[in-house]
N, CA, C and O atoms as CSV, one atom per row, in Angstrom:
chain,resi,resn,atom,element,x,y,z
A,1,MET,N,N,-39.628,-52.131,17.933
A,1,MET,CA,C,-40.179,-50.805,18.057
A,1,MET,C,C,-39.169,-49.900,18.764
A,1,MET,O,O,-38.351,-50.359,19.561
A,2,ILE,N,N,-39.244,-48.641,18.461
A,2,ILE,CA,C,-38.372,-47.644,19.078
A,2,ILE,C,C,-39.165,-46.914,20.166
A,2,ILE,O,O,-40.311,-46.513,19.962
A,3,TYR,N,N,-38.520,-46.753,21.331
A,3,TYR,CA,C,-39.153,-46.061,22.448
A,3,TYR,C,C,-38.301,-44.887,22.894
A,3,TYR,O,O,-37.072,-44.948,22.872
A,4,LYS,N,N,-38.973,-43.817,23.298
A,4,LYS,CA,C,-38.339,-42.644,23.890
A,4,LYS,C,C,-38.609,-42.723,25.385
A,4,LYS,O,O,-39.762,-42.780,25.812
A,5,VAL,N,N,-37.539,-42.727,26.180
A,5,VAL,CA,C,-37.662,-42.843,27.629
A,5,VAL,C,C,-37.229,-41.527,28.262
A,5,VAL,O,O,-36.089,-41.097,28.088
A,6,LEU,N,N,-38.127,-40.892,28.990
A,6,LEU,CA,C,-37.826,-39.672,29.738
A,6,LEU,C,C,-37.552,-40.091,31.176
A,6,LEU,O,O,-38.326,-40.835,31.777
A,7,TYR,N,N,-36.437,-39.601,31.720
A,7,TYR,CA,C,-36.028,-40.066,33.043
A,7,TYR,C,C,-35.245,-39.009,33.805
A,7,TYR,O,O,-34.767,-38.024,33.242
A,8,GLN,N,N,-35.133,-39.251,35.117
A,8,GLN,CA,C,-34.246,-38.503,36.000
A,8,GLN,C,C,-33.066,-39.420,36.295
A,8,GLN,O,O,-33.215,-40.642,36.287
A,9,LYS,N,N,-31.896,-38.842,36.555
A,9,LYS,CA,C,-30.670,-39.636,36.752
A,9,LYS,C,C,-30.745,-40.609,37.932
A,9,LYS,O,O,-30.148,-41.684,37.875
A,10,ASP,N,N,-31.464,-40.255,38.993
A,10,ASP,CA,C,-31.577,-41.182,40.117
A,10,ASP,C,C,-32.939,-41.046,40.789
A,10,ASP,O,O,-33.699,-40.119,40.507
A,11,LYS,N,N,-33.226,-41.979,41.675
A,11,LYS,CA,C,-34.534,-42.020,42.327
A,11,LYS,C,C,-34.561,-41.274,43.656
A,11,LYS,O,O,-35.616,-41.159,44.280
A,12,ILE,N,N,-33.406,-40.763,44.095
A,12,ILE,CA,C,-33.316,-40.119,45.396
A,12,ILE,C,C,-33.743,-38.651,45.340
A,12,ILE,O,O,-34.478,-38.186,46.211
A,13,VAL,N,N,-33.290,-37.930,44.331
A,13,VAL,CA,C,-33.581,-36.501,44.197
A,13,VAL,C,C,-34.983,-36.310,43.615
A,13,VAL,O,O,-35.401,-37.044,42.719
A,14,ASN,N,N,-35.698,-35.318,44.136
A,14,ASN,CA,C,-37.030,-35.033,43.602
A,14,ASN,C,C,-36.949,-34.663,42.129
A,14,ASN,O,O,-36.079,-33.885,41.738
A,15,PRO,N,N,-37.842,-35.207,41.301
A,15,PRO,CA,C,-37.825,-34.906,39.866
A,15,PRO,C,C,-38.104,-33.427,39.603
A,15,PRO,O,O,-38.943,-32.812,40.261
A,16,ARG,N,N,-37.383,-32.870,38.626
A,16,ARG,CA,C,-37.621,-31.511,38.147
A,16,ARG,C,C,-37.595,-31.538,36.639
A,16,ARG,O,O,-36.769,-32.228,36.043
A,17,ARG,N,N,-38.474,-30.810,36.025
A,17,ARG,CA,C,-38.557,-30.759,34.570
A,17,ARG,C,C,-37.211,-30.393,33.953
A,17,ARG,O,O,-36.839,-30.924,32.906
A,18,GLU,N,N,-36.491,-29.496,34.593
A,18,GLU,CA,C,-35.226,-28.999,34.055
A,18,GLU,C,C,-34.147,-30.075,33.988
A,18,GLU,O,O,-33.203,-29.957,33.206
A,19,THR,N,N,-34.277,-31.112,34.794
A,19,THR,CA,C,-33.249,-32.156,34.813
A,19,THR,C,C,-33.692,-33.441,34.118
A,19,THR,O,O,-32.988,-34.449,34.174
A,20,THR,N,N,-34.842,-33.413,33.471
A,20,THR,CA,C,-35.306,-34.585,32.731
A,20,THR,C,C,-34.389,-34.838,31.549
A,20,THR,O,O,-34.031,-33.917,30.816
A,21,GLN,N,N,-34.013,-36.102,31.373
A,21,GLN,CA,C,-33.160,-36.497,30.265
A,21,GLN,C,C,-33.878,-37.531,29.406
A,21,GLN,O,O,-34.913,-38.066,29.803
A,22,THR,N,N,-33.325,-37.809,28.226
A,22,THR,CA,C,-33.973,-38.687,27.263
A,22,THR,C,C,-33.007,-39.733,26.751
A,22,THR,O,O,-31.830,-39.455,26.521
A,23,LEU,N,N,-33.518,-40.941,26.574
A,23,LEU,CA,C,-32.780,-41.957,25.831
A,23,LEU,C,C,-33.747,-42.632,24.872
A,23,LEU,O,O,-34.959,-42.630,25.085
A,24,TYR,N,N,-33.197,-43.203,23.825
A,24,TYR,CA,C,-33.981,-43.911,22.817
A,24,TYR,C,C,-33.517,-45.351,22.801
A,24,TYR,O,O,-32.320,-45.621,22.901
A,25,MET,N,N,-34.454,-46.282,22.676
A,25,MET,CA,C,-34.089,-47.689,22.695
A,25,MET,C,C,-35.053,-48.530,21.880
A,25,MET,O,O,-36.180,-48.122,21.601
A,26,GLU,N,N,-34.589,-49.705,21.506
A,26,GLU,CA,C,-35.441,-50.671,20.824
A,26,GLU,C,C,-35.894,-51.715,21.831
A,26,GLU,O,O,-35.116,-52.153,22.679
A,27,ALA,N,N,-37.161,-52.110,21.731
A,27,ALA,CA,C,-37.713,-53.171,22.574
A,27,ALA,C,C,-38.947,-53.719,21.882
A,27,ALA,O,O,-39.502,-53.081,20.987
A,28,ASP,N,N,-39.375,-54.906,22.298
A,28,ASP,CA,C,-40.563,-55.519,21.703
A,28,ASP,C,C,-41.846,-54.828,22.132
A,28,ASP,O,O,-42.814,-54.774,21.373
A,29,ASN,N,N,-41.852,-54.290,23.366
A,29,ASN,CA,C,-43.036,-53.605,23.872
A,29,ASN,C,C,-42.628,-52.686,25.017
A,29,ASN,O,O,-41.473,-52.698,25.444
A,30,VAL,N,N,-43.568,-51.891,25.512
A,30,VAL,CA,C,-43.275,-50.910,26.554
A,30,VAL,C,C,-42.880,-51.589,27.863
A,30,VAL,O,O,-42.069,-51.045,28.613
A,31,VAL,N,N,-43.430,-52.752,28.149
A,31,VAL,CA,C,-43.094,-53.478,29.376
A,31,VAL,C,C,-41.631,-53.916,29.334
A,31,VAL,O,O,-40.916,-53.781,30.327
A,32,GLN,N,N,-41.182,-54.440,28.190
A,32,GLN,CA,C,-39.793,-54.843,28.054
A,32,GLN,C,C,-38.866,-53.631,28.129
A,32,GLN,O,O,-37.796,-53.705,28.732
A,33,ALA,N,N,-39.269,-52.522,27.523
A,33,ALA,CA,C,-38.462,-51.298,27.570
A,33,ALA,C,C,-38.258,-50.851,29.013
A,33,ALA,O,O,-37.135,-50.547,29.415
A,34,ARG,N,N,-39.327,-50.810,29.788
A,34,ARG,CA,C,-39.234,-50.415,31.194
A,34,ARG,C,C,-38.346,-51.384,31.974
A,34,ARG,O,O,-37.516,-50.954,32.774
A,35,ALA,N,N,-38.513,-52.672,31.751
A,35,ALA,CA,C,-37.723,-53.674,32.467
A,35,ALA,C,C,-36.235,-53.518,32.154
A,35,ALA,O,O,-35.407,-53.609,33.061
A,36,LEU,N,N,-35.881,-53.286,30.895
A,36,LEU,CA,C,-34.476,-53.124,30.517
A,36,LEU,C,C,-33.849,-51.905,31.194
A,36,LEU,O,O,-32.727,-51.976,31.694
A,37,VAL,N,N,-34.576,-50.793,31.206
A,37,VAL,CA,C,-34.047,-49.585,31.839
A,37,VAL,C,C,-33.905,-49.797,33.344
A,37,VAL,O,O,-32.885,-49.429,33.926
A,38,GLU,N,N,-34.915,-50.385,33.977
A,38,GLU,CA,C,-34.869,-50.596,35.425
A,38,GLU,C,C,-33.764,-51.572,35.832
A,38,GLU,O,O,-33.146,-51.395,36.882
A,39,GLN,N,N,-33.507,-52.594,35.022
A,39,GLN,CA,C,-32.485,-53.595,35.348
A,39,GLN,C,C,-31.065,-53.062,35.143
A,39,GLN,O,O,-30.132,-53.521,35.801
A,40,ASN,N,N,-30.897,-52.098,34.236
A,40,ASN,CA,C,-29.564,-51.665,33.845
A,40,ASN,C,C,-29.167,-50.270,34.301
A,40,ASN,O,O,-28.039,-49.844,34.052
A,41,THR,N,N,-30.067,-49.549,34.962
A,41,THR,CA,C,-29.765,-48.185,35.392
A,41,THR,C,C,-30.420,-47.880,36.737
A,41,THR,O,O,-31.321,-48.600,37.168
A,42,PRO,N,N,-29.971,-46.819,37.397
A,42,PRO,CA,C,-30.640,-46.359,38.619
A,42,PRO,C,C,-31.682,-45.275,38.313
A,42,PRO,O,O,-32.142,-44.594,39.230
A,43,TYR,N,N,-32.056,-45.108,37.055
A,43,TYR,CA,C,-32.907,-44.004,36.617
A,43,TYR,C,C,-34.313,-44.076,37.192
A,43,TYR,O,O,-34.849,-45.156,37.441
A,44,ASN,N,N,-34.895,-42.902,37.395
A,44,ASN,CA,C,-36.294,-42.745,37.774
A,44,ASN,C,C,-37.058,-42.454,36.485
A,44,ASN,O,O,-36.997,-41.338,35.969
A,45,ILE,N,N,-37.763,-43.428,35.972
A,45,ILE,CA,C,-38.453,-43.301,34.694
A,45,ILE,C,C,-39.707,-42.446,34.870
A,45,ILE,O,O,-40.534,-42.710,35.743
A,46,GLU,N,N,-39.832,-41.425,34.034
A,46,GLU,CA,C,-41.012,-40.558,34.061
A,46,GLU,C,C,-42.043,-40.991,33.032
A,46,GLU,O,O,-43.238,-41.036,33.325
A,47,LEU,N,N,-41.582,-41.310,31.818
A,47,LEU,CA,C,-42.487,-41.631,30.719
A,47,LEU,C,C,-41.767,-42.478,29.693
A,47,LEU,O,O,-40.588,-42.263,29.412
A,48,ILE,N,N,-42.485,-43.448,29.133
A,48,ILE,CA,C,-41.970,-44.220,28.005
A,48,ILE,C,C,-42.981,-44.069,26.885
A,48,ILE,O,O,-44.162,-44.372,27.049
A,49,GLN,N,N,-42.497,-43.593,25.740
A,49,GLN,CA,C,-43.374,-43.295,24.609
A,49,GLN,C,C,-42.897,-44.058,23.376
A,49,GLN,O,O,-41.724,-43.981,23.010
A,50,GLU,N,N,-43.804,-44.794,22.737
A,50,GLU,CA,C,-43.473,-45.478,21.486
A,50,GLU,C,C,-43.403,-44.444,20.367
A,50,GLU,O,O,-44.286,-43.596,20.234
A,51,LEU,N,N,-42.340,-44.523,19.562
A,51,LEU,CA,C,-42.175,-43.604,18.445
A,51,LEU,C,C,-42.434,-44.343,17.135
A,51,LEU,O,O,-41.810,-45.364,16.848
A,52,THR,N,N,-43.361,-43.811,16.352
A,52,THR,CA,C,-43.659,-44.374,15.038
A,52,THR,C,C,-43.923,-43.237,14.065
A,52,THR,O,O,-44.168,-42.101,14.473
A,53,GLY,N,N,-43.872,-43.544,12.800
A,53,GLY,CA,C,-44.240,-42.600,11.757
A,53,GLY,C,C,-43.558,-41.253,11.862
A,53,GLY,O,O,-42.335,-41.175,11.982
A,54,ASN,N,N,-44.355,-40.181,11.816
A,54,ASN,CA,C,-43.828,-38.818,11.841
A,54,ASN,C,C,-43.113,-38.485,13.146
A,54,ASN,O,O,-42.150,-37.718,13.141
A,55,SER,N,N,-43.568,-39.047,14.257
A,55,SER,CA,C,-42.912,-38.793,15.541
A,55,SER,C,C,-41.484,-39.332,15.532
A,55,SER,O,O,-40.561,-38.662,15.994
A,56,LEU,N,N,-41.306,-40.529,15.010
A,56,LEU,CA,C,-39.972,-41.127,14.928
A,56,LEU,C,C,-39.093,-40.330,13.968
A,56,LEU,O,O,-37.930,-40.055,14.264
A,57,LYS,N,N,-39.643,-39.968,12.841
A,57,LYS,CA,C,-38.886,-39.192,11.855
A,57,LYS,C,C,-38.439,-37.852,12.448
A,57,LYS,O,O,-37.297,-37.440,12.248
A,58,TYR,N,N,-39.324,-37.174,13.171
A,58,TYR,CA,C,-38.994,-35.898,13.799
A,58,TYR,C,C,-37.843,-36.062,14.791
A,58,TYR,O,O,-36.880,-35.296,14.758
A,59,GLU,N,N,-37.942,-37.058,15.672
A,59,GLU,CA,C,-36.894,-37.284,16.676
A,59,GLU,C,C,-35.558,-37.588,16.014
A,59,GLU,O,O,-34.517,-37.120,16.475
A,60,GLN,N,N,-35.576,-38.368,14.938
A,60,GLN,CA,C,-34.335,-38.709,14.244
A,60,GLN,C,C,-33.686,-37.485,13.613
A,60,GLN,O,O,-32.460,-37.408,13.528
A,61,GLU,N,N,-34.493,-36.531,13.172
A,61,GLU,CA,C,-33.976,-35.349,12.490
A,61,GLU,C,C,-33.653,-34.193,13.435
A,61,GLU,O,O,-32.769,-33.392,13.131
A,62,HIS,N,N,-34.347,-34.083,14.577
A,62,HIS,CA,C,-34.231,-32.895,15.407
A,62,HIS,C,C,-33.646,-33.116,16.797
A,62,HIS,O,O,-33.409,-32.143,17.513
A,63,ALA,N,N,-33.416,-34.309,17.186
A,63,ALA,CA,C,-32.888,-34.570,18.533
A,63,ALA,C,C,-31.512,-35.223,18.409
A,63,ALA,O,O,-31.078,-35.599,17.320
A,64,ASP,N,N,-30.850,-35.343,19.533
A,64,ASP,CA,C,-29.590,-36.074,19.577
A,64,ASP,C,C,-29.953,-37.558,19.621
A,64,ASP,O,O,-29.879,-38.198,20.669
A,65,PHE,N,N,-30.346,-38.089,18.469
A,65,PHE,CA,C,-30.927,-39.424,18.378
A,65,PHE,C,C,-29.846,-40.490,18.298
A,65,PHE,O,O,-29.165,-40.626,17.283
A,66,LYS,N,N,-29.697,-41.250,19.391
A,66,LYS,CA,C,-28.796,-42.395,19.444
A,66,LYS,C,C,-29.539,-43.509,20.172
A,66,LYS,O,O,-30.081,-43.294,21.256
A,67,LEU,N,N,-29.563,-44.680,19.587
A,67,LEU,CA,C,-30.209,-45.803,20.247
A,67,LEU,C,C,-29.308,-46.342,21.348
A,67,LEU,O,O,-28.114,-46.557,21.142
A,68,THR,N,N,-29.890,-46.554,22.508
A,68,THR,CA,C,-29.175,-47.152,23.628
A,68,THR,C,C,-29.443,-48.643,23.609
A,68,THR,O,O,-30.596,-49.075,23.591
A,69,ALA,N,N,-28.384,-49.424,23.614
A,69,ALA,CA,C,-28.511,-50.879,23.667
A,69,ALA,C,C,-27.798,-51.344,24.927
A,69,ALA,O,O,-26.571,-51.285,24.993
A,70,PHE,N,N,-28.530,-51.796,25.909
A,70,PHE,CA,C,-27.931,-52.210,27.169
A,70,PHE,C,C,-27.117,-53.475,26.960
A,70,PHE,O,O,-27.588,-54.452,26.377
A,71,GLY,N,N,-25.871,-53.434,27.457
A,71,GLY,CA,C,-24.979,-54.559,27.301
A,71,GLY,C,C,-24.204,-54.542,26.010
A,71,GLY,O,O,-23.374,-55.417,25.764
A,72,GLN,N,N,-24.475,-53.534,25.168
A,72,GLN,CA,C,-23.785,-53.378,23.892
A,72,GLN,C,C,-23.396,-51.919,23.765
A,72,GLN,O,O,-23.779,-51.104,24.605
A,73,THR,N,N,-22.641,-51.574,22.732
A,73,THR,CA,C,-22.296,-50.189,22.489
A,73,THR,C,C,-23.461,-49.470,21.853
A,73,THR,O,O,-24.285,-50.088,21.179
A,74,ASP,N,N,-23.536,-48.147,22.065
A,74,ASP,CA,C,-24.598,-47.338,21.459
A,74,ASP,C,C,-24.381,-47.264,19.967
A,74,ASP,O,O,-23.246,-47.292,19.491
A,75,SER,N,N,-25.486,-47.168,19.220
A,75,SER,CA,C,-25.385,-47.029,17.770
A,75,SER,C,C,-26.274,-45.905,17.312
A,75,SER,O,O,-27.343,-45.680,17.879
A,76,GLU,N,N,-25.843,-45.200,16.295
A,76,GLU,CA,C,-26.645,-44.118,15.756
A,76,GLU,C,C,-27.549,-44.665,14.688
A,76,GLU,O,O,-27.216,-45.656,14.039
A,77,ASP,N,N,-28.682,-44.042,14.494
A,77,ASP,CA,C,-29.618,-44.424,13.450
A,77,ASP,C,C,-29.824,-43.272,12.511
A,77,ASP,O,O,-30.585,-43.388,11.550
């Protein structure tokens, strides 16, 4: 499954909407997605959203859509 992760760069600074960033990743479930991000980054996770159907298609067409693979190079879809 593909997940959209909204995050802040670090956990020290107070979150602000203007500094929220996004990454896209593959994982078996939302728990695994959260664990991978927490183990591999210092990010403050705000939201993890599963993308399917029209939502996934929209993100692929309208966003800077690149899958993040921790421990591997990024790949475009």
